[in-house]
C-alpha angles and dihedrals in degrees: 000000000000121000116257119218120206095267093054090043089054092047090047091052092048092051090051089053100046108000126125135057101290110037098072090046091051090049090050092052096043090051090052091057102268103128108146121092097236093045089052089047092054095044099046106076117216100013122118126217096253093052093046091051092047092049095046089051091050092049089049093051090049090055094243097111130038118214119210119193115197118207096232132123108271092030116245123211123190129186123211133177117256122215089270090051092050089052088061095055095088088058092050092046090051092050091048095051091044090053092047090051092050092050092049093047090049091053093047092050094050091048090050093051093051094047092050092056095055101060091053091062095042094047095055110106116251093242090054092050090053091049089051092052091048091049090050090051093049091050091051090051092052093049094050112107116225112246117248113252111271119243114220111250092235093052112104121207117232116259118225 
């Protein structure tokens, strides 16, 4: 096992606390005011009930979330961020803004690439377009394979 310096130990600890696919998403939603189990379940796309329950328990054990059970019928449970959980919000916000920027950049890049392809076709002179079509037709003819001669259906082949 490789030696861990203090920086990698700190990163490892951070990843244990909020690593994975669901924990940062749960923190984001709890911070935005969604603090009931069913509401979290409906707002977090792609998570199943078992995984949500497991992640909430893990965040509670880590001291990031506080779980409050109200003695009502039916029982009501609410999750709130602890001071430790609130200290993680800047990290979640930076991750969110970074992801939004990457998505925006990816959309802009794909639009630029598509727009650049169109003028090349439109700017080509009409005579050159016709030549290109003729060349394509000639190449297709050269590549066509001659069909084998057809044998009439009534014709029987000799048996040896």
